[in-house]
C-alpha positions, -999 to 999 in steps of 0.1 A, spaced: -665 -868 -651 -662 -842 -676 -644 -809 -674 -677 -789 -672 -689 -811 -642 -654 -805 -625 -656 -770 -629 -692 -767 -615 -681 -787 -586 -651 -765 -578 -672 -733 -583 -695 -749 -556 -665 -756 -532 -655 -720 -537 -690 -707 -530 -693 -728 -498 -658 -714 -485 -670 -677 -492 -703 -680 -476 -689 -695 -445 -664 -667 -445 -690 -641 -451 -708 -651 -418 -674 -648 -399 -658 -683 -400 -625 -695 -412 -630 -720 -440 -603 -735 -461 -607 -754 -492 -590 -787 -493 -574 -798 -526 -576 -836 -526 -545 -836 -549 -524 -817 -523 -529 -840 -493 -533 -875 -488 -557 -873 -459 -582 -852 -476 -603 -881 -489 -638 -869 -490 -634 -834 -476 -634 -805 -497 -638 -778 -471 -626 -774 -434 -642 -751 -412 -642 -749 -371 -646 -786 -365 -665 -796 -395 -654 -815 -426 -676 -806 -457 -680 -827 -487 -693 -803 -515 -716 -819 -542 -734 -801 -569 -753 -819 -596 -787 -827 -610 -786 -861 -591 -766 -866 -559 -761 -897 -539 -758 -881 -505 -753 -916 -489 -724 -923 -511 -709 -888 -505 -712 -891 -469 -695 -926 -468 -665 -913 -489 -656 -890 -458 -632 -903 -434 -641 -907 -398 -625 -882 -376 -633 -863 -344 -648 -836 -364 -684 -834 -378 -687 -845 -414 -714 -827 -434 -725 -831 -471 -732 -796 -486 -755 -808 -515 -766 -784 -542 -790 -800 -566 -790 -780 -600 -819 -753 -599 -833 -768 -568 -824 -774 -531 -795 -766 -511 -791 -789 -480 -764 -795 -454 -767 -831 -443 -750 -847 -413 -752 -877 -392 -780 -876 -367 -756 -882 -337 -737 -851 -348 -768 -832 -350 -777 -842 -315 -742 -832 -303 -748 -796 -319 -782 -795 -303 -768 -803 -270 -740 -778 -272 -768 -750 -282 -787 -762 -250 -754 -759 -228 -749 -724 -245 -785 -715 -239 -790 -709 -275 -823 -724 -282 
């Protein structure tokens, strides 16, 4: 991966953190070289591990599988160049969120 791609990826990570902070969440960027247990996690936010990907072609399956299994919900924040931005998570985690929303009567 070239310097331009790394810079683009790091800028996307910072943007994700700032967008989450803008809506009132505490989000922290995790630098993989600073901690050994950050494999696959770029951002931590309120029970979510986020793997940030920004490129013309993103292999979401591979990005998701890079993440370590934890008791937190893993999400891939995928931003395709000049196209879609999606948050992708495991179906069981999506159902867990839906159940929580139902319990809180937010539906």
